N, C-alpha and C positions, 0 to 999 in steps of 0.2 A: 476665575481668570479666563479671559477670551483668547483663544489660540488662533493662529493663522497658518495656512499651508506653507510648508518650506520645502525647497528643493535641496537635496543633498547629493553628494557623490559617493557611490559605494566604494568602500575600501578595497573590495575584492576585484570587481570587474571594471571599476572606474566609470560606470554608467550612472546617469542621473536617476534619481527616484524621488518620489514625493512622500512627505509625511503629512498626513491630513490633520485638521484640527481635532477630530475625535481621537486620532491616534495619540496626540500629545496628552489628551485628557486621561486616556488609559494608562500611559506610561507614568503619569503623575500619580494616579490612583494606586498603582502597585509599587511605586517608588523605584523605578528603574530608568536609566537614561534612554533617550531615543536611540534606535539602532544605527549602526554605522555600515551595515550591509543592506543591500536592496532585498526585497521580498524573495526574489528568485534565488539569490545566493544564500539567504538564510535557510530556504527550503533545502537546497542542495547540501548545506552543512549538516542539517538535522538528519537527513537520510544517509549521509556518509557515516553516521554513528550507529547504523542499524544493518546488521547482516540479514538480508532478506530471503535468500534462497540457498545458501551454501551450508551444508551439514557435513560433519566429519565423524568418523569413528575414532574413539579414544577411550581411555580408562578414567573412571572417577578417581580423583586424587585422595579420596577418603576411604571408600570401601573397596576400590580396585576393580569393580565390575566394568564391563564394556558398556559404553553409553554413546548416544548420538549427541553431538555438541555443535554449537555455533562457532566454537573456538577451535581452530586447527591445532593439532598436536605440537606444531612448531610456534605457536603464538606466544609462549612464555607465560600464559595465565594458569593459575590454579583453578581447576574446574571440578565441581561436585555434581553428582547426579541429582535429580530432583528430590528424591527421597532423602538423601543425605543433607542436601542444602536446607530443606525445611525442618530438619530435626533440631532438637535442643542440645545436642551433644557437642556443639561448637558455638563459639560466641564471637560475632562480628566485632564487638567492642574490644576484643583482645588485640585487634589490629590497630587500635587507636594510636594517634600520634599528636604531638603538640604542633600547633601552627607555627611555621617558621616565617617571621616577618622579613627575612632577608632574601627570600626566594619568591618568584612569581607564583600565584595561586595555582595556575593550570599545570605547572611543572610538578608541584607537590601533589596535586590531585591525581595526575597520571601515575605517580609512584604509589599512591593509595590503591587505585584500582588494579595495579599489578600485584599487590600483596593480598587483598581480600579475595577469598574464593568466590568464583562465579557460578551461577546456576547453568547447567549444561545447555538446556533450551528453556525458553520461557513458556511453560504451559503448566497445567495443573494435573498432569497425568498421574493417576493413582490417588488423587484427592477428590476432584469433582468430575474428571473425565475418565474414560475407559478405552484402553487400546488406542492411544493417540501418541505413542512415544516418538514417532517420526513427524512431529509437527513443531511449529514455533509460533508464539504469541496466539495460542489456541486454548480455548476455555470451555468448560461445561459441555463437552461433546463426547461422542463415542464412535469407535471404528473409523478413524480417519487416518490418512496416510499421505505424507509429503504435502502438507497444507500449511499455509502461513496467513496469520491474522484472521481469526474468526472465532465465533462462539455460538453455542446452542445449535449445533448441527450434528447430523449422523451420516455415516457412510459417504464421506466426501474424500476425494483424492485429487492431488495435483492442482489445487485451486488457491486463489488469493483473495482476501477480503470477502469472506462469506459470513453473513450475519444470520442466516436462516436457511433451512432446506435439508433435504435427504436425497441420497443417491445422486450426487453431483460429481462430475469428472471434468477436469480442464476448464473450469469456470472462473470468471473474474467479476467481482463486484455484484454479488447476489445479496440483496438486503431484505427480501420478503420471502415467505414460505414458497418453495418450489420443489418439485421432485422429478427425478429421472431426466436430467439435463446434461448435455455434452457440448463442450466448446461454446458456451453461451456467455454473453457479456451484458451486464446491467439489465437483466430480465427478472421478472418477479411474477409469482402466482401462476407459473407455467407448469405443464406436465408433458413429459416425453417430447421435449424440444431439443433440437440439435442445430449447431452451426448458426446461431442467431444472435442478434444484438438489439438491445433496447425494446424488448417486447413485454407485454402485459397480458396475462390470462390467455395464453395460446396453448393449444393441445395438438399433439400428434403432427407436428410440422417441422420443417427444416429450412434453413437459409432464408430467414426472415429479418427485416430491418424495420423497426418502429411499427410493429403491428400489434393490434389489440383485439382481444376476444375473437381470435381466429382459430379455426380447426381444419386440419388436413389441407394446409397450404404449403407451397414449395416455391422458393425463390421469388419472394414478393417484398414490396416496399409500401409502407404507409397504409396498410389495409385496416379496416375496422368492421368487425362483425361479419366475417366472410368465411366461406367454406369452399373447398375444391377449387382453389385458384393456383395458377402457375404463371409466373411473370405478370402478375396483376390482371390476368384474364380468367374469366369464369369458364369452368368446364363441368361436364357431368362427372359423377363419381367414377364411372367406368373409364372415361377419357383421362381423368386425373390419375387414376391408378396405372393406366397404361404408360403415361409419361414418366411417372415415378419409377416404374419397373425398367423403363428404357435407360434411365440414368444409372441403375445398378449401384445404389448408394450403400449396399453391403460390401462393395469392393473399394479398395484403396484407389484404383485408377478412376472409378466413378466419382468418388468424393473429390479427388484432385481436379477433375474436369469441372465439377459443379462449383468448386471454390473459385476457379478462374472466371467462369461465366458469371457468377454472382457478383464478383468485384466489378466487372465490366457493366453488368446490369445496373448496379447501384449508381454508377457515374452518370447515368441518364437523369437522375433525380436531384432535386434540391435538398439542402440540409437545414434543419432548424438551427438557429444561431447558437443555442445552448440547450442542454437538457435540464430544464427547470420545471419542477412540479410543486404547485401550491406553495410558492414562495412570495414574500413581500420585501421589496427593496433589497434585492440580492444581486450580486454579480459573480460570475465564475462559470463553472460547468459541473453537471451532474449534481444538482442541488435539489433537495426535497424537504418540504414541511419546515422551512426555515424563514427567518426574517432578519432584516438589518445586518446581513452578513456580506462582506465585500471581498472580492478576489480570493474566493475559496473554491475548492475542487473536491468532488466526492464528499459532500456534506449532507447530513440528515438531522432533522429535529434540532436545530441550533439557532441561537439568537445572539445578535451583537458580536459576531466573530469576524476575524480578519485573517487573511493570508494563511489559511489552514487547509489541510488536505486529509482525506480518508478519516473523517471524524463524524461523530454523532451516533446516537443510539435511539432506537424506537421506544425504549422504555421510559427514559427521562431525558430532558433537554440538556444540551451543552450551552452554557451562557457565558458571555463576556470573556472570551478567550482570544488571544492573538498568537499566531505562529505555532500552532500545535499540529501534531501529526499522529494519526492512529490513536485518537483519544476520544472518549465519550463520557457523558454524564459528569461534567466538571464545570468549574466556574473560576474566573479570574486566574487562569493559567497562561503561561507565556513561555514560548521557546521550549516546548517539551515534546517528547514522543512517548506514547503509551503512558499516560498519566491519569487513567480512568478514576472516577469517583474521588476526585481531589479538588481542593480549593487552594489558591495561591501556590500552585506548584510551578516554580520558576526554574527553567533550565534543567528539567528532570528527564531521566531516561529509565523507562520501565519502573517507575516509582508510583504506586497506586494507593488509593484509599488513604491519602495523606493530606495534611493541611500545613500551610506556611513552611514549606521546605524550599531550599534553594541549592542548586548544584548537587543534587542527590541522584544516585544511580542504584536501581534494584533495591529500593527502600520501600517497605510496605507498612501501612498503618502507622505512620510516624507524624509527629508534629514538631514544629520549631527546630528543624535540623538544617545544617549547612555543610556542604562539602562531604557528604557521607556516602558510604557504599555498603550495601547488603544488610542494613539494619531492619529489624522488625519490632514494631510496638515500642518505639523509642521516642523520647522527648528531650529537647535541649541538648543536642549533640553537635559537635564540630569536629570534623575529621575522625568520626567514630568515637570520640572521647566524650564522656558524660560530664555535663556541667550543671550547676544549679540554674534556676531561672534567672537569677540576678547576674551570675557570672556570664551566662550566654548573652544576655541583653547588653552587657558591658563590653564583651569581646567582639561581638559581630560587627558593630560600626567601625571598629578599628581595622578589622580584616577587610571590609569593603573599601575603606580609605586606602589601605595598603595596596589593594588590587589596582587602584587608580594611580598610586604613586610609583608602584613597582609592577608595571604591566608585563604580561607575556608578549613577546614578539616572535612571530613565526618566521620560517625560512624565507618567506616572500617579503618580510618587513611589515606585515600587517599587525597592528597593535590590538591586543585583547585586554580591555579593562573590565570592571564590573559592569554587567549588563549584556555581555557577549556570550553566546553559546560556545561550546568547546571547539577548539581548533580542529579542523579535519585531520591535520598531520598527527594528532594525538589519538586518533580513533584506534580501537583495538582490532579493527578489521581493515583488510585491504580494500582500496576503492572499488575493485572489481567484484568484491563479495557483497556489496550493498546495492540499494536501489538508486543511488546517486547517478550512475552512468545513464539511467533512463532519462534523467533531467539534463545532464551535461555529459555526453559521451567523451571519454578520454582514453587514449591509448596508454600503454604502460609507460612509455617515455614521457608523455605529457604529464601523467599523474605524478611520476617520480620527480619531474622538474619542478612541480608545485609543492614538493615536500610531502605528498600523500603516500600512504602505504600501498603496497601492491602484493597480492597473494599469488605466488608462483606455483604453490603446491595445492591448488584446489583438488579436492578428493574426486577423482574420476579414474576410470580405467579405459584403455583403448587396446585394440588388437586382441582381445580375449573372446571375440564373438564366436559362437558355435552355430549361428544361423544367420546367413547373409541376407540383406534386405530383399534382394531379387529372388531369394528362395522362399520367402514368406508367402503363403497362399494369398491371392488377391482378395478373395472373399472370406468374410468371417465365418461363413457356412462351412468352409473347408479347413478351418483351424482346429487342430486337435488339442486336447487338454494338456498334452506334453509340452506345449510351447512355454509353460511356466518354468520349465527346467532349462530353457535355452537362454543364451546370452545374445542380445541383438545389438545392432550397430546403427547409430543415428546417421541418416542420409545427409544431414547438414554439417554437423561438427565432428562426426566419427566417434563420439563418446559411446561406450557400452551402456546398455540399460536392460531391464528385465520387465516382464509382464507378471504381476502378482495374481494370485488366484481370484481374489474378489474383483479385481480389475477385469479379468477375462469373463467372469460371470456377467458383469455389467455390459461389456461389449456384445456378448451373445444375445442378451435380452434386448438391447437397443439396436442390434444389427449394425454395429459400427466396426469397420475394418481395424485390424491391428495397426496402431500408429507406427510410422517409420521414423519418427523424430523422437529424441529423448525429451524428458520433462522440461529441461532447461530451454531447449529450442522452442518447444510448444508454448512455454511461458512467455518467452520473448516475442513470439508472434502474437499472443493475445494482448500483451501490453501495447502493441501498435494500434489497437482499437481505441486507446486513450489518446485524446488530443494533448497537446503541450499544456503544461500548467502555466500558461501565459495568456494574457488578454490583449487583443488588438481592437482599436476603434474602427469600425467599418460601417458601411451603408448597406441596406438591403439591396439585393441584386434582382429582385422581382420586377418585371416589366409587363405583367399581365394586366389587361384593361379591366377585368372583372373583379379586381381586388380593391375597389374603392379608391383607386388613385389613377391619375392619368400619366402615362409614360412610366418612368422608373419610380419605384416606391421611395419616398423621402425619409423613411425611418432609419435611425442610426442606433447602434448598440455596441456593446463590448462582447467579443467572441473569442473562443480559443482556436478558431480557424484562422491561421495566418493568411495575410493577403496574397501570398504567392501560391497558395494551395489551389488545386483545380476545382474543388467542390463549389457548387452554386449555393450561396448562403442566404436564407430568408429570415426576415424578422418574425416574431411570434404571430402577428396578425396575418401576414401573407402565408405563412406555413399552415396555420389552421384553416385558412380559407381554401387552400389547395387540397389539404387532406380531406376536409369534410364537405 
C-alpha cells in the first residue's frame, strides 16, 4: 500500500504535526493506529512516567529494612527492596484480576499498578552490580553513588546517562571509555578533563568545547592536535602554566570566574548545526553510528528509528523503533521507556528482555502479555492472569476493541484509545519528580490545572547546615577530611547536602574545589548544555568567502538551535572548513 503524508492536530497542544509515509508503514506493521499526540507531546508523556532524580528513604514492605526508593512514603504504593522483589517467595500472578469490559482500560491498569509491589529502584545491585544502592536504572557497575541511567561503569557519582568510564563526577552523556572527568558533557576517550563539552581524546585540560586530541589546553574552542593553548592561542609550557596558576582553579572563586569567562569566550564562535558522527540520512542532535533515523536525540548505533531519545548501545544495534526512551538493543518497539533487549515491546515501562508485550510495566523476560505488572518469565497473561495460548488470542482482540469503544477520558477531555501511551495524570510520580519539566517546564499550579500529580514532599532537608557556604575554604588544598562530617547548604536552592568520602578523594586528586551547589542544582545546570529536543529548519549563517560560496552560504538544515538563539550556526561543510 502506498502512503501519503498527512497533517494532524495534536490532541494535547493543538499544534499541527506531520505523519510521514514511512510512519504509516511502521504503524501498520506493528498493528497500532497512528498517534493523536505530536512527537513532542509524546516524548513529554513518556518522561512524565519516569522518576529521574528523586530518591526517598522508606521501608521495604516485605522485609522491613530501610531502602532507597523512587516512590515516596506517601505515594500509596507497595514497595519491595531489590533483593525481596527478585526473590521467588512472592508471586506477581497472585494479584491477577479479570478484565472488566465496563471500565476503561487505563482506569483498571492504574488500579493494578497500585496493588502489585514495585521494585524500590531499578538496578541490579547485589546481582551484577556492587555498592550501587543509591542509583536508578543502573546496571553491571560498581562503586557508584547518586547516578541515573548507565551501565558498565565504575566509581561514578552524580551523573546521568553514562555508558562507559571510570572515576566520573557530575558528568552527562558519556558513551565511550573515559577516566577522571569532572563536569563534562558528551566527551569520550578523555583523561583528566574538567568543565568541558563535546571533546574527544583530550588529556589534562579544562574548559574545552569541541576539541580533539588536545593536551594541556585551557579555555579553548575547536582545536585539533594542540598543546599548551589558552583561548586558542599557542603558549610555551612555562607561559601556559603561569596562566593556569593565575586562574587558581583549585579555588571556588577561580572556577566561578573561569566559567563566566568561558561562556563569554564561546559566544565569539560559530556552532555546528548538530552533533552528528558517522551517520547516514539522520536528523536530530547528538547522533552517532546510525542511519535512516529521523528526529532523534542522543542516539547511538541505531537504524530506522524515529522520535526517540537517549537510545542505542555500542554492543548491538537498535532497529525499527519509534518513540522509545532510554532503550537499547531492541527492534520494532513503540512508545516505551527502558525496554532493552526486546522485540515488539509496545507501551512498556521498564520491561526488558521481552517479546510481543503491550502495556506492561516492570515485566522481565516475558512473551505475549498485555496489561501486566511485575511479571517474570511469563507467557500469555492479561492483567497478571494466566491464560492458555488460545484463550489469550481470543480475549486480546476483544479488549483492544473495548479500549476503542470505552476509551479513557482525562481531566482535559483528551481521549485515550488503544495505541496511546499512559495518561500523564495517572503517573505514579509527581510531574516535578520526572524529566518532563526539562521538556516542558510547568509550575505547580499549571501542572495541577492539567490534572498532573505534584510531589510536595520531595525528600530534602533545609536549615540543618553545620558549615555555611562562606565558611568553606576557597581552595581544595585547605579542605580538611573532617568536611565529610559537615552538613552544607546549597547557594542556589538552600537544600542541605553532604560530601562523601570517595567524593572528597576525587576532588583532592583532581584539584577541584568543594561544590557550593547541591547535586540537584548541579544536574539542572548540566542539563542546560542539552539543546531542546525540537528541530527548526534554518539556513547556514556563514558568510566567509573562503568556504566555496559567494556571500552567504546557501545550505539549509534542521537544527536544535532555535532561530531566536544568539549562537552563529554553520552547516557541516562550513563548520569543517573553519575548524580545519
